[in-house]
N, C-alpha and C positions, 0 to 999 in steps of 0.2 A: 217210381210210379212205373208201372209196366206199359208197354205199348199195347193198344187195344188190337185185338186180332181181327176183329170185324168192324173196322171203322166205315161209318156210312158216307157214301160219296153221292154227290147230286146226279141226277140223270145226265145233265149236260157234262159234267166231267167224266163220267163213264163213256158216254158217247164219244167225246173228243179223244179220250185214250184209245179207244177202240179204232177210230178213224187213223189216228196217228200211227198206231201199230200196224194196221193194214198198209198204210203208205209205205212204212219202212220195210215190211215184208215184201210188197211188190218190188221196190227199189232193189232190195237185195237179190231177188229172183231175176229182175231184168239185167243186173250185172253179173249174173251167173256165179253168185257167191253161196257158199253154204253157210250155214249158221256157225259151223266150227270155224271156218276161214274169217268170217266177219269178227267172231269173237277174238280170235288171235290177233288180228289187225287192230282191234279196239283195246286190247288187253283186258278183256272181261271174260266171263264164263259163257258157254254155249247156252246154259240154262237162262242166263240173264237175257240173252238175245231172245229166246223163245218167249220169255215172260213179257218182254218189251212189245213183241209182235202180237201177243194175246191182249195187250192193253192192260196189263197188271198195274195198278195205281201204286203199289209198293216200291216200285223201280225208282232209282235216284234220278232226279232230273238231270244232273250232270252226264250220267250214262246215256240217258235217252237222246240228249241234245248231242252228244259225241257221235253216237250211232247215226242219228239223222244227218250230221255233218259229213261223216265218212261216205255216206250213200248219196249225198247231195239233195236230200229232202229238205226244202225251204220251210222254216218254221215262222218266218216274219216276211212282211212285205219290203224288206231291205236286203241288200246284198252286204258281203263282209266289208267292202270298204266304206259303204255308208254307215254300217254300225260303228266301225273304228273311229270315223270322223265324229259321230254323235257322242261317243263317250267323252265325257268331261265337259259338255256344253249344256246348256239349258234346253237343248233339243233331244236329249237322250231318250226320253220316253217316247217322243213322237217318232224317232227313228226306228223304233221297234214295232210300233202299232201298225196294224193292216191300214191300208189307205181308206178303208170304209169308215174309220173312227177318226180319222186325221181332220182337222179343221180345213176348209177350203182356202187355198192360198190365191185362187182365182178372184180377181176383183170384178164383182159384178157391175154391168153397166145398166144403170136404172134411169138415165137421163132420157127424157122425152122430147 
């Protein structure tokens, strides 16, 4: 079965990819790296860097995550040590989710 060339993506997905691409591009420019220098450091092509920065949904997630990691663009609300600790525990999923979707750990005082 051949890969569809015009796969439909939701508006949310397209917007998220565009935003992530813009964050990556801004971080690259702030660090004064050219697309070619970043590509060499990441072991990918300059064209792939340009596609990631444009928000192309056809880029592999591994490449996007590696580029973001090199540039220090945070993808989750957890730092590297928190993610490493969460791997292999029941809390793995919660360690990667933004705080806004985590259940509250604060005990509410409702005694009157």
